[in-house]
All heavy atoms as an XYZ file, in Angstrom:
894
protein
N      91.293     85.830     78.142
C      90.942     87.278     78.506
C      90.921     87.420     80.003
O      90.229     86.748     80.707
C      89.570     87.551     77.815
C      89.166     88.921     78.166
S      87.533     89.216     77.305
C      87.350     90.841     77.585
N      91.730     88.372     80.486
C      91.763     88.717     81.867
C      90.720     89.677     82.289
O      90.613     90.684     81.589
C      93.155     89.186     82.302
C      93.376     89.304     83.731
C      94.776     89.570     84.106
C      94.906     89.673     85.550
N      96.343     89.758     85.967
N      89.974     89.382     83.302
C      88.955     90.334     83.811
C      89.432     91.089     84.948
O      90.150     90.553     85.823
C      87.678     89.577     84.179
C      87.064     88.792     83.070
N      86.394     89.428     82.124
C      87.072     87.492     82.704
C      85.941     88.522     81.200
N      86.352     87.320     81.574
N      89.066     92.324     85.083
C      89.317     93.139     86.292
C      88.450     92.632     87.450
O      87.262     92.359     87.194
C      89.162     94.587     86.051
C      90.128     95.174     85.147
O      91.265     94.671     85.030
N      89.766     96.237     84.441
N      88.976     92.444     88.590
C      88.196     92.097     89.748
C      87.582     93.379     90.265
O      88.317     94.271     90.636
C      89.034     91.379     90.697
C      89.599     89.963     90.147
C      88.219     91.000     92.006
C      90.535     89.228     91.056
N      86.273     93.331     90.568
C      85.606     94.439     91.026
C      85.251     94.132     92.523
O      84.573     93.167     92.745
C      84.380     94.837     90.233
C      84.692     95.178     88.831
C      83.575     95.953     90.960
C      83.498     95.372     87.856
N      85.672     94.933     93.430
C      85.347     94.691     94.838
C      84.147     95.667     95.246
O      84.217     96.870     94.817
C      86.532     95.023     95.746
C      87.570     93.975     95.680
C      88.654     94.034     94.848
C      87.480     92.886     96.612
C      89.608     93.080     94.815
C      88.504     91.866     96.520
C      89.540     91.940     95.641
O      90.491     90.986     95.635
N      83.238     95.151     95.931
C      82.000     95.854     96.365
C      82.206     96.152     97.912
O      82.441     95.172     98.601
C      80.763     95.201     96.050
C      80.574     94.920     94.529
C      81.022     93.838     93.881
C      79.861     95.920     93.823
C      80.718     93.628     92.600
C      79.612     95.778     92.470
C      80.095     94.606     91.900
O      79.875     94.428     90.515
N      82.099     97.383     98.284
C      82.212     97.679     99.729
C      80.897     97.475    100.433
O      79.911     97.882     99.921
C      82.610     99.147     99.917
C      84.001     99.493     99.340
O      84.950     98.625     99.518
N      84.103    100.520     98.669
N      80.959     96.796    101.569
C      79.745     96.384    102.329
C      79.706     97.222    103.505
O      80.682     97.332    104.285
C      79.748     94.876    102.725
C      79.638     93.903    101.660
C      79.830     92.455    102.042
C      78.147     94.091    100.936
N      78.598     97.766    103.889
C      78.345     98.627    105.046
C      77.001     98.170    105.618
O      76.225     97.555    105.049
C      78.226    100.058    104.648
C      79.494    100.658    104.033
C      79.624    100.572    102.692
C      80.382    101.237    104.765
C      80.750    101.121    102.069
C      81.558    101.785    104.140
C      81.724    101.673    102.831
O      82.858    102.144    102.204
N      76.805     98.581    106.892
C      75.551     98.345    107.619
C      75.305     99.466    108.554
O      76.271    100.003    109.100
C      75.497     96.954    108.279
N      74.042     99.877    108.771
C      73.767    100.795    109.922
C      73.859    100.096    111.088
O      73.511     98.912    111.318
C      72.413    101.415    109.665
O      71.433    100.374    109.651
C      72.319    102.289    108.487
N      74.265    100.803    112.236
C      74.471    100.228    113.583
C      73.611    101.086    114.579
O      73.699    102.264    114.497
C      75.906    100.244    113.973
C      76.119     99.834    115.433
C      75.956     98.554    115.815
C      76.586    100.777    116.293
C      76.110     98.155    117.167
C      76.796    100.427    117.608
C      76.564     99.083    118.078
O      76.753     98.719    119.332
N      72.797    100.477    115.332
C      71.993    101.116    116.419
C      72.664    100.821    117.711
O      72.690     99.626    118.213
C      70.565    100.537    116.373
C      69.708    101.203    117.405
O      70.129    101.662    118.475
O      68.396    101.413    117.040
N      73.307    101.801    118.243
C      74.096    101.660    119.452
C      73.227    101.202    120.670
O      73.581    100.355    121.493
C      74.779    103.002    119.849
C      75.650    102.951    121.058
C      76.309    104.318    121.304
N      75.340    105.400    121.513
C      74.595    105.563    122.680
N      74.799    104.785    123.677
N      73.748    106.575    122.733
N      72.087    101.779    120.766
C      71.237    101.446    121.943
C      70.755     99.960    121.821
O      70.764     99.261    122.773
C      70.048    102.488    121.935
C      69.042    102.045    123.041
C      70.545    103.827    122.277
N      70.251     99.602    120.665
C      69.744     98.221    120.486
C      70.940     97.203    120.353
O      70.735     95.980    120.397
C      68.913     98.182    119.258
N      72.142     97.715    120.017
C      73.407     96.884    119.739
C      73.105     95.912    118.663
O      73.330     94.706    118.748
C      73.778     96.159    121.045
C      75.116     95.603    120.864
O      76.029     96.096    120.120
N      75.403     94.444    121.484
N      72.538     96.436    117.572
C      72.255     95.605    116.370
C      72.606     96.361    115.080
O      72.677     97.585    115.137
C      70.688     95.288    116.253
O      69.986     96.475    116.167
C      70.215     94.480    117.445
N      72.877     95.614    114.047
C      73.092     96.188    112.763
C      71.933     95.871    111.829
O      71.217     94.870    112.018
C      74.450     95.814    112.102
C      74.500     94.215    111.812
C      75.620     96.096    113.020
C      75.611     93.851    110.943
N      71.801     96.725    110.842
C      70.763     96.472    109.768
C      71.336     95.576    108.680
O      72.440     95.067    108.795
N      70.460     95.434    107.696
C      70.944     94.610    106.585
C      72.076     95.330    105.835
O      72.129     96.574    105.758
C      69.774     94.506    105.552
C      68.586     93.703    106.081
C      67.446     93.813    105.018
C      69.021     92.251    106.231
N      73.059     94.574    105.347
C      74.203     95.135    104.614
C      73.734     95.837    103.365
O      72.691     95.495    102.733
C      75.037     93.971    104.239
C      74.625     92.862    105.237
C      73.146     93.091    105.443
N      74.452     96.888    103.027
C      74.260     97.607    101.823
C      75.594     97.874    101.167
O      76.630     97.882    101.690
C      73.422     98.900    101.947
C      74.074     99.945    102.820
C      74.869    100.929    102.206
C      73.917    100.016    104.112
C      75.485    101.901    103.016
C      74.574    101.020    104.867
C      75.334    101.987    104.331
N      75.570     98.167     99.800
C      76.735     98.351     99.027
C      76.863     99.946     98.786
O      75.936    100.605     98.517
C      76.614     97.727     97.650
C      76.552     96.190     97.816
C      77.805     98.065     96.724
C      76.265     95.467     96.537
N      78.065    100.384     98.952
C      78.408    101.847     98.667
C      79.739    101.847     97.992
O      80.640    101.060     98.276
C      78.361    102.680     99.876
N      79.967    102.861     97.115
C      81.260    102.921     96.320
C      82.404    103.181     97.232
O      83.520    102.763     96.923
C      81.118    103.978     95.257
C      80.209    103.614     94.136
C      78.739    103.807     94.437
O      78.319    104.214     95.511
N      77.831    103.503     93.399
N      82.161    104.001     98.281
C      83.245    104.332     99.198
C      82.711    104.792    100.463
O      81.430    104.922    100.717
C      84.167    105.391     98.548
C      83.375    106.649     98.108
O      82.656    107.199     98.923
N      83.641    107.103     96.916
N      83.559    105.235    101.491
C      83.068    105.657    102.766
C      82.188    106.876    102.749
O      81.194    107.032    103.523
C      84.197    105.879    103.730
C      84.935    104.603    104.092
O      84.483    103.528    103.856
N      86.014    104.728    104.634
N      82.538    107.828    101.902
C      81.778    109.094    101.771
C      80.353    108.851    101.322
O      79.410    109.418    101.771
C      82.486    110.020    100.890
C      83.743    110.531    101.410
O      83.881    110.617    102.628
O      84.650    111.006    100.683
N      80.179    107.918    100.368
C      78.850    107.581     99.891
C      78.089    106.893    101.001
O      76.883    107.126    101.151
C      78.921    106.709     98.626
C      77.578    106.164     98.209
C      79.577    107.484     97.453
N      78.612    105.983    101.739
C      78.008    105.308    102.861
C      77.595    106.374    103.878
O      76.473    106.244    104.406
C      78.982    104.256    103.491
N      78.413    107.365    104.169
C      78.114    108.412    105.156
C      76.914    109.313    104.649
O      76.099    109.737    105.376
C      79.294    109.204    105.496
C      80.340    108.519    106.336
C      81.661    109.322    106.412
C      79.905    108.182    107.645
N      76.893    109.517    103.293
C      75.787    110.253    102.698
C      74.452    109.493    102.839
O      73.436    110.048    103.209
C      76.020    110.544    101.262
C      74.979    111.428    100.613
C      75.288    111.852     99.187
N      75.463    110.687     98.383
C      76.189    110.684     97.234
N      76.966    111.787     96.858
N      76.250    109.541     96.522
N      74.546    108.190    102.670
C      73.351    107.344    102.978
C      72.877    107.425    104.333
O      71.668    107.474    104.596
C      73.615    105.893    102.470
C      73.688    105.744    100.999
C      73.766    104.224    100.647
C      73.856    104.076     99.142
N      73.609    102.644     98.729
N      73.871    107.457    105.249
C      73.484    107.572    106.660
C      72.847    108.849    106.978
O      71.834    108.942    107.765
C      74.750    107.343    107.547
C      74.575    107.599    109.028
C      73.615    106.497    109.640
C      75.837    107.612    109.728
N      73.412    109.931    106.425
C      72.882    111.292    106.643
C      71.388    111.344    106.073
O      70.511    111.839    106.769
C      73.694    112.308    105.861
C      73.214    113.786    105.959
C      74.113    114.696    105.115
C      73.434    116.046    105.082
N      74.125    116.957    104.155
N      71.141    110.717    104.889
C      69.780    110.734    104.321
C      68.762    109.962    105.210
O      67.696    110.308    105.394
C      69.839    110.158    102.942
C      70.520    111.109    101.914
O      70.610    112.323    102.196
N      71.002    110.541    100.852
N      69.348    108.797    105.727
C      68.517    108.018    106.626
C      68.098    108.780    107.874
O      66.943    108.746    108.202
C      69.291    106.700    106.992
C      68.606    105.872    108.062
C      67.349    105.221    107.600
C      69.593    104.800    108.568
N      69.049    109.424    108.447
C      68.769    110.182    109.627
C      67.763    111.408    109.292
O      66.915    111.665    110.180
C      70.054    110.828    110.232
C      70.867    109.726    110.945
C      72.144    110.407    111.500
C      72.906    109.455    112.326
N      74.083    110.056    113.045
N      67.940    112.070    108.224
C      66.941    113.066    107.859
C      65.619    112.503    107.679
O      64.685    113.131    108.133
C      67.502    113.708    106.557
C      68.629    114.674    106.769
C      69.285    115.190    105.421
O      68.672    114.831    104.351
O      70.226    115.923    105.542
N      65.461    111.302    107.047
C      64.200    110.728    106.913
C      63.509    110.314    108.218
O      62.324    110.410    108.418
C      64.203    109.507    105.942
C      64.448    109.952    104.537
O      64.065    111.012    104.087
N      65.029    109.021    103.674
N      64.369    109.838    109.152
C      63.932    109.407    110.437
C      63.405    110.679    111.206
O      62.340    110.601    111.789
C      65.085    108.774    111.268
C      65.477    107.475    110.751
S      66.967    106.803    111.587
C      66.385    106.457    113.175
N      64.016    111.765    111.105
C      63.644    113.042    111.713
C      62.259    113.441    111.173
O      61.365    113.941    111.898
C      64.629    114.103    111.548
C      65.866    113.933    112.424
C      66.806    115.005    112.307
C      68.111    114.866    113.026
N      69.074    115.983    112.777
N      62.078    113.344    109.837
C      60.788    113.699    109.110
C      59.670    112.857    109.696
O      58.526    113.272    109.730
C      60.911    113.534    107.674
C      61.759    114.650    106.992
C      61.899    114.333    105.501
C      62.785    115.328    104.890
N      63.024    115.062    103.430
N      59.976    111.548    110.089
C      58.954    110.640    110.598
C      58.782    110.807    112.040
O      58.027    110.028    112.721
C      59.400    109.183    110.263
C      59.342    108.903    108.776
C      59.774    107.539    108.486
O      59.910    106.689    109.464
O      60.040    107.129    107.319
N      59.425    111.772    112.740
C      59.297    112.092    114.139
C      60.169    111.368    115.023
O      60.037    111.369    116.235
N      61.169    110.614    114.541
C      62.054    109.875    115.301
C      63.208    110.879    115.664
O      63.967    111.409    114.796
C      62.685    108.645    114.596
C      61.505    107.703    114.272
C      63.743    107.888    115.417
C      61.907    106.569    113.329
N      63.486    111.138    116.979
C      64.480    112.111    117.381
C      65.767    111.484    117.900
O      66.726    112.182    117.898
C      63.865    112.918    118.565
O      63.478    112.067    119.584
C      62.563    113.770    118.159
N      65.830    110.198    118.092
C      67.086    109.607    118.579
C      68.023    109.112    117.486
O      68.465    108.046    117.440
C      66.742    108.402    119.589
C      66.090    108.731    120.783
C      64.520    108.883    120.574
O      64.003    108.404    119.471
O      63.799    109.375    121.370
N      68.250    110.041    116.480
C      69.023    109.599    115.396
C      70.518    109.527    115.674
O      71.264    108.899    114.907
C      68.748    110.512    114.190
C      67.295    110.426    113.702
C      69.143    111.908    114.474
N      70.993    110.100    116.719
C      72.414    110.149    117.019
C      72.901    108.784    117.421
O      74.125    108.486    117.603
C      72.816    111.199    118.053
C      72.594    112.631    117.571
O      72.706    112.822    116.224
O      72.427    113.509    118.285
N      71.913    107.839    117.813
C      72.348    106.471    118.152
C      72.662    105.680    117.039
O      73.012    104.491    117.133
C      71.189    105.912    119.033
C      70.927    106.590    120.261
O      71.882    107.182    120.875
O      69.733    106.609    120.734
N      72.366    106.171    115.786
C      72.573    105.385    114.530
C      73.881    105.763    113.892
O      74.215    106.929    113.719
C      71.483    105.580    113.541
C      70.057    105.381    114.252
C      71.547    104.738    112.311
C      69.780    103.944    114.680
N      74.685    104.802    113.464
C      75.959    105.134    112.744
C      76.056    104.103    111.606
O      75.207    103.309    111.508
C      77.162    104.969    113.778
O      77.223    103.741    114.279
N      77.163    104.165    110.867
C      77.414    103.241    109.866
C      78.678    102.501    110.118
O      79.619    103.047    110.588
C      77.380    103.960    108.418
C      78.597    104.919    108.286
C      77.374    103.013    107.232
N      78.652    101.146    109.845
C      79.864    100.331    110.000
C      80.312     99.778    108.660
O      79.502     99.342    107.810
C      79.448     99.105    110.894
C      79.057     99.549    112.286
S      78.660     98.106    113.271
C      80.217     97.360    113.485
N      81.582     99.764    108.508
C      82.203     99.163    107.285
C      82.388     97.718    107.666
O      83.055     97.377    108.600
C      83.510     99.864    107.048
C      84.338     99.129    105.939
C      83.862     99.061    104.584
C      85.504     98.414    106.146
C      84.565     98.472    103.551
C      86.220     97.699    105.268
C      85.757     97.799    103.936
O      86.481     97.116    102.916
N      81.825     96.755    106.849
C      81.885     95.373    107.134
C      83.025     94.670    106.394
O      83.627     93.692    106.839
C      80.554     94.658    106.793
C      79.279     95.265    107.481
C      78.090     94.511    106.924
C      79.452     95.158    108.979
N      83.360     95.144    105.204
C      84.272     94.517    104.348
C      83.989     94.664    102.894
O      83.273     95.530    102.469
N      84.507     93.715    102.032
C      84.302     93.782    100.671
C      84.051     92.345    100.174
O      84.299     91.381    100.786
C      85.560     94.176     99.829
C      86.013     95.652    100.201
C      87.240     96.039     99.497
O      88.224     95.179     99.393
N      87.258     97.159     98.946
N      83.327     92.290     98.928
C      83.208     91.074     98.251
C      83.270     91.199     96.779
O      83.293     92.302     96.286
C      81.821     90.390     98.698
C      80.628     90.898     97.858
C      80.157     90.232     96.767
C      80.005     92.044     98.363
C      79.109     90.748     96.076
C      78.923     92.566     97.578
C      78.468     91.867     96.474
O      77.387     92.373     95.768
N      83.595     90.084     96.064
C      83.685     90.057     94.613
C      82.641     88.989     94.140
O      82.375     88.131     94.820
C      85.111     89.719     94.139
O      85.345     88.369     94.525
C      86.101     90.691     94.660
N      82.265     89.226     92.957
C      81.344     88.274     92.282
C      82.077     87.185     91.594
O      81.609     86.122     91.566
C      80.244     88.998     91.398
C      79.359     89.862     92.233
S      78.507     90.931     91.053
C      76.810     90.452     91.478
N      83.190     87.524     90.925
C      83.926     86.640     90.143
C      85.418     86.988     90.318
O      85.778     88.053     89.787
C      83.558     86.638     88.746
O      82.136     86.490     88.474
C      84.301     85.668     87.857
N      86.248     86.202     90.889
C      85.940     85.035     91.639
C      85.227     85.316     92.939
O      85.309     86.459     93.431
C      87.321     84.389     91.903
C      88.209     85.571     92.001
C      87.628     86.560     91.025
N      84.520     84.395     93.523
C      83.773     84.628     94.708
C      84.735     84.785     95.932
O      85.383     83.784     96.274
C      82.713     83.492     95.057
C      81.754     83.439     93.840
C      82.058     83.753     96.294
C      80.882     82.268     93.872
N      84.789     85.932     96.496
C      85.687     86.137     97.654
C      84.933     87.159     98.589
O      84.263     88.017     98.126
C      86.999     86.787     97.246
C      87.969     85.889     96.630
C      89.285     86.580     96.360
C      90.238     85.728     95.546
N      91.541     86.526     95.211
N      85.220     86.991     99.871
C      84.667     87.947    100.858
C      85.856     88.359    101.720
O      86.610     87.413    102.218
C      83.491     87.422    101.711
C      82.380     87.022    100.904
C      83.158     88.367    102.830
C      81.220     86.365    101.614
N      86.103     89.675    101.788
C      87.210     90.149    102.780
C      86.560     90.934    103.875
O      85.652     91.701    103.667
C      88.184     91.031    102.023
C      88.892     90.294    100.940
C      90.062     91.068    100.380
C      89.871     92.504     99.840
N      90.971     93.056     99.239
N      86.999     90.700    105.094
C      86.484     91.414    106.240
C      87.124     92.830    106.280
O      87.945     93.199    105.394
C      86.659     90.732    107.557
C      88.106     90.473    107.997
O      88.987     91.196    107.480
O      88.409     89.681    108.898
N      86.804     93.636    107.311
C      87.246     94.967    107.382
C      88.754     95.128    107.584
O      89.286     96.145    107.335
C      86.479     95.696    108.512
N      89.399     93.987    107.965
C      90.875     94.012    108.070
C      91.619     93.369    106.941
O      92.708     93.069    106.951
C      91.279     93.292    109.330
C      90.772     94.031    110.681
C      91.217     93.253    111.896
C      90.673     94.028    113.092
N      91.015     93.322    114.334
N      90.917     93.174    105.839
C      91.411     92.616    104.550
C      91.681     91.102    104.686
O      92.410     90.629    103.837
C      92.597     93.422    104.010
C      92.085     94.560    103.128
O      91.042     94.650    102.753
O      93.111     95.386    102.839
N      91.193     90.457    105.669
C      91.327     89.031    105.789
C      90.300     88.321    104.855
O      89.078     88.713    104.920
C      91.161     88.408    107.119
C      92.170     89.057    108.074
O      93.317     89.028    107.840
N      91.677     89.626    109.197
N      90.761     87.377    103.955
C      89.826     86.712    103.162
C      89.037     85.737    103.995
O      89.637     84.896    104.739
C      90.450     86.089    101.966
C      90.993     87.168    100.976
C      89.560     85.124    101.168
C      91.727     86.666     99.787
N      87.720     85.694    103.956
C      86.908     84.843    104.785
C      86.616     83.566    103.820
O      86.035     83.740    102.851
C      85.614     85.487    105.196
C      85.924     86.819    105.945
C      84.701     84.596    105.867
C      84.736     87.674    106.185
N      87.026     82.452    104.458
C      86.730     81.217    103.657
C      85.252     80.747    103.857
O      84.748     80.944    104.949
N      84.705     80.299    102.826
C      83.253     79.810    102.882
C      83.042     78.844    101.767
O      83.749     78.827    100.833
C      82.285     81.030    102.879
C      82.276     81.654    101.559
C      81.130     81.403    100.679
C      83.236     82.553    101.098
C      81.022     82.001     99.428
C      83.157     83.187     99.944
C      82.032     82.925     99.033
N      81.962     78.144    101.990
C      81.546     77.265    100.854
C      80.292     77.785    100.304
O      79.228     77.862    100.824
C      81.211     75.804    101.433
C      80.760     74.872    100.457
C      80.508     73.452    101.064
O      81.012     73.122    102.099
O      79.627     72.796    100.427
N      80.439     78.302     98.948
C      79.270     78.862     98.424
C      78.099     77.818     98.270
O      78.438     76.638     97.949
C      79.678     79.318     97.004
C      81.125     79.136     96.917
C      81.540     78.327     98.137
N      76.925     78.225     98.477
C      75.804     77.281     98.402
C      74.853     77.849     97.258
O      74.464     78.955     97.382
C      75.027     77.253     99.693
C      73.816     76.348     99.598
C      75.925     76.690    100.734
N      74.765     77.070     96.202
C      73.887     77.491     95.097
C      72.679     76.570     95.163
O      72.801     75.409     95.348
C      74.627     77.392     93.785
C      75.858     78.204     93.765
C      77.121     77.630     93.992
C      75.768     79.580     93.489
C      78.258     78.358     93.897
C      76.896     80.373     93.392
C      78.143     79.708     93.665
N      71.574     77.176     94.874
C      70.332     76.360     94.937
C      69.346     76.818     93.877
O      69.258     78.024     93.594
C      69.637     76.409     96.371
O      68.488     75.593     96.308
C      69.230     77.834     96.691
N      68.592     75.952     93.347
C      67.515     76.267     92.398
C      66.346     76.630     93.292
O      65.849     75.854     94.107
C      67.126     74.966     91.585
C      65.958     75.211     90.741
O      65.381     76.185     90.798
O      65.699     74.245     89.924
N      65.933     77.914     93.217
C      64.904     78.463     94.071
C      63.547     77.768     93.870
O      62.624     77.867     94.743
C      64.690     79.998     93.849
C      65.989     80.786     94.250
C      65.679     82.256     93.974
C      66.314     80.602     95.624
N      63.474     77.063     92.742
C      62.151     76.306     92.641
C      62.030     74.997     93.436
O      61.024     74.349     93.556
C      61.981     75.903     91.159
N      63.253     74.632     93.962
C      63.329     73.371     94.797
C      63.758     73.708     96.185
O      64.403     74.748     96.415
C      64.228     72.386     94.200
C      63.800     71.912     92.841
O      62.682     71.494     92.685
N      64.667     72.098     91.799
N      63.508     72.877     97.088
C      63.913     73.106     98.477
C      65.315     72.510     98.621
O      65.588     71.335     98.183
C      62.946     72.460     99.496
O      61.678     73.026     99.300
C      63.425     72.680    100.976
N      66.207     73.178     99.350
C      67.548     72.608     99.492
C      68.008     72.948    100.988
O      67.846     74.015    101.415
C      68.533     73.403     98.559
C      69.922     72.874     98.608
C      70.268     71.569     98.144
C      70.943     73.618     99.133
C      71.522     71.130     98.134
C      72.203     73.118     99.254
C      72.579     71.896     98.730
O      73.818     71.438     98.717
N      68.423     71.960    101.645
C      68.839     71.994    103.131
C      70.298     72.403    103.183
O      71.125     71.718    102.775
C      68.583     70.706    103.792
C      68.848     70.772    105.295
O      69.094     71.958    105.761
O      68.945     69.821    105.877
N      70.555     73.625    103.708
C      71.887     74.186    103.794
C      72.323     74.157    105.278
O      73.348     74.750    105.678
C      72.051     75.506    103.255
C      71.767     75.475    101.734
C      71.182     76.541    103.912
N      71.569     73.416    106.145
C      71.769     73.476    107.579
C      73.234     73.097    107.932
O      73.841     73.780    108.767
C      70.957     72.453    108.291
O      69.529     72.674    107.897
C      71.105     72.515    109.751
N      73.866     72.076    107.356
C      75.203     71.656    107.699
C      76.316     72.171    106.781
O      77.420     71.695    106.858
C      75.217     70.164    107.824
C      74.342     69.681    108.923
O      74.308     70.256    109.965
N      73.554     68.619    108.680
N      76.144     73.107    105.868
C      77.124     73.377    104.857
C      78.372     73.949    105.537
O      79.477     73.587    105.052
C      76.627     74.296    103.839
S      76.256     76.032    104.398
N      78.257     74.783    106.532
C      79.502     75.363    107.192
C      80.162     74.334    108.055
O      81.448     74.261    108.010
C      79.093     76.590    108.004
C      78.584     77.708    107.165
C      77.221     78.091    107.141
C      79.482     78.398    106.450
C      76.790     79.107    106.393
C      79.004     79.367    105.566
C      77.656     79.788    105.577
N      79.447     73.384    108.615
C      80.121     72.357    109.421
C      80.859     71.424    108.533
O      81.911     71.043    108.808
C      79.042     71.579    110.230
C      78.488     72.346    111.451
C      77.373     73.340    111.071
O      76.926     73.344    109.912
O      76.911     74.097    111.936
N      80.316     71.089    107.350
C      80.938     70.133    106.399
C      82.203     70.931    105.862
O      83.282     70.261    105.729
C      80.025     69.854    105.255
C      78.868     68.961    105.662
C      77.976     68.674    104.504
C      76.786     67.869    104.814
N      75.841     67.614    103.727
N      82.087     72.172    105.530
C      83.278     72.864    105.099
C      84.446     72.941    106.106
O      85.551     72.680    105.778
C      82.931     74.338    104.742
O      84.025     75.097    104.234
N      84.027     73.216    107.384
C      85.025     73.232    108.437
C      85.620     71.828    108.639
O      86.875     71.730    108.917
C      84.343     73.658    109.749
C      85.341     73.978    110.919
C      84.669     74.568    112.110
N      84.015     75.891    111.773
C      82.767     76.064    111.851
N      81.957     75.137    112.245
N      82.214     77.254    111.545
N      84.819     70.759    108.512
C      85.327     69.439    108.682
C      86.362     69.064    107.606
O      87.397     68.519    107.842
C      84.236     68.415    108.639
N      86.172     69.564    106.337
C      87.024     69.336    105.302
C      88.368     70.077    105.545
O      89.447     69.545    105.295
C      86.539     69.688    103.925
C      85.668     68.659    103.335
C      85.300     69.002    101.882
N      84.527     70.130    101.777
C      83.217     70.190    101.823
N      82.528     69.102    102.116
N      82.583     71.367    101.612
N      88.249     71.287    106.076
C      89.451     72.073    106.346
C      90.301     71.481    107.447
O      91.523     71.572    107.415
C      89.048     73.519    106.731
C      88.510     74.329    105.576
C      87.955     75.613    106.042
O      88.004     75.983    107.177
O      87.327     76.360    105.169
N      89.679     70.888    108.484
C      90.415     70.332    109.544
C      90.813     68.865    109.426
O      91.434     68.300    110.198
C      89.629     70.543    110.920
O      88.388     69.775    110.771
C      89.379     71.957    111.195
N      90.268     68.237    108.353
C      90.569     66.822    108.115
C      89.569     65.920    108.842
O      89.756     64.673    108.721
N      88.612     66.487    109.573
C      87.638     65.650    110.239
C      86.636     65.096    109.264
O      86.414     65.621    108.290
C      86.926     66.396    111.260
C      87.875     66.908    112.406
C      87.152     67.934    113.301
O      85.883     67.909    113.292
O      87.830     68.589    114.140
N      86.117     63.951    109.619
C      85.049     63.345    108.827
C      83.619     63.892    109.199
O      83.354     63.746    110.353
C      85.036     61.771    108.941
C      86.281     61.103    108.390
C      86.388     61.351    106.816
O      85.400     61.385    106.130
N      87.660     61.665    106.454
N      82.931     64.497    108.371
C      81.638     65.058    108.586
C      80.614     64.094    107.984
O      80.968     63.361    107.036
N      79.391     64.319    108.361
C      78.352     63.575    107.689
C      77.999     64.161    106.381
O      77.791     65.330    106.244
C      77.099     63.597    108.577
C      77.180     62.939    109.910
O      78.036     62.041    110.072
O      76.486     63.282    110.836
N      78.197     63.307    105.335
C      77.951     63.762    103.982
C      76.519     63.326    103.521
O      76.046     62.335    103.801
C      78.998     63.290    102.956
C      80.338     63.780    103.223
C      80.509     65.262    102.985
O      79.882     65.830    102.139
O      81.178     65.973    103.666
């Protein structure tokens, strides 16, 4: 049975003055992401924050859950090694990206 691959669009708010982005969020399309930004700015104004024009929304890319893929904003598939862990146990993921890179380049990493 063939499954349709569902891509989820990833966005984040960007603060121009602080030069930082917020946590990523999912939106169905750009218009929905812009509506979320509009609502955020309205809520900020209600709280007395007046510098809302410094906040914008950035498109980060897409991801799928099955198969696991992440695409950046230019549609390049980003290679990564998924790390799964039992949350009841501690798992050290410190070197997972270095190990993945070493396998890609043929270098020997510490296993």
